[in-house]
C-alpha positions in Angstrom: 0.1 -0.1 0.1 2.9 2.6 0.4 3.0 2.6 -3.3 -0.4 3.9 -3.3 0.0 7.9 -4.3 -1.5 9.5 -0.7 -3.7 11.7 -2.5 -5.2 8.6 -4.4 -6.3 6.9 -0.7 -9.3 6.8 0.6 -10.3 7.8 4.4 -9.9 4.0 5.5 -7.2 3.4 3.6 -5.1 6.3 5.0 -5.8 5.9 8.4 -4.7 2.1 8.4 -1.4 3.0 6.9 -0.6 5.9 8.9 -1.4 3.7 11.9 0.9 1.1 10.6 3.5 4.1 10.1 3.6 5.2 13.9 3.6 1.9 14.8 6.9 1.2 12.9 8.2 4.7 14.2 7.7 4.1 18.1 9.2 0.4 17.4 12.5 2.7 17.3 13.5 -0.4 14.9 14.2 1.2 11.1 17.2 3.3 10.1 17.7 7.0 9.9 16.9 7.2 6.4 13.9 5.1 6.8 11.9 6.4 9.6 13.0 10.3 7.5 11.2 8.7 4.9 8.1 6.9 6.8 8.1 10.4 8.5 7.7 12.6 5.7 4.7 9.8 4.9 2.7 9.8 7.4 2.8 13.5 7.4 1.3 13.3 4.1 -1.3 10.6 5.6 -2.2 12.4 8.2 -2.6 15.9 5.9 -5.2 13.7 3.6 -7.4 12.3 6.6 -7.2 15.9 7.8 -8.8 16.8 4.9 -10.9 13.6 4.1 -12.3 14.8 7.4 -13.2 18.4 6.8 -15.0 17.3 3.7 -17.2 15.1 6.0 -18.2 17.8 8.6 -19.0 20.2 5.3 -21.2 17.3 3.8 -22.6 17.1 6.8 -22.9 20.7 8.6 -24.9 21.2 4.7 -27.6 18.8 5.5 -31.0 20.6 6.1 -33.5 19.3 8.9 -37.5 19.4 8.3 -39.3 20.8 11.5 -39.3 17.1 13.2 -35.5 16.7 12.7 -36.0 14.4 9.9 -33.4 15.3 7.1 -34.2 16.7 3.8 -31.7 16.6 1.4 -28.4 18.4 1.2 -27.6 22.0 0.2 -25.1 22.8 -2.3 -21.6 22.9 -0.5 -20.6 26.0 -2.5 -23.5 28.4 -0.6 
C-alpha cells in the first residue's frame, strides 16, 4: 500500500497505513533514512485524513432538517 499515492487513498486506507507508519516509528527498529521517509509519508497521510474529515464535516453541516428533525436533503457546498 505504501506505493499508492496518498492523494488517491480513501480515508480508511490512509488511516490504516498511518497506524502502520506510527507503529514502525514507535518501535524504533527502522534505520534513520527509512525513519525520515516514514515520517514524511506519515505527515502526508495525516494531511489526507484531515482533508477527508473536513470534507465530511462540510457535507454533514449542509444537511438540512425539517421541523420534525428529519433530513430533507443537502444544500450545495458552494453556497
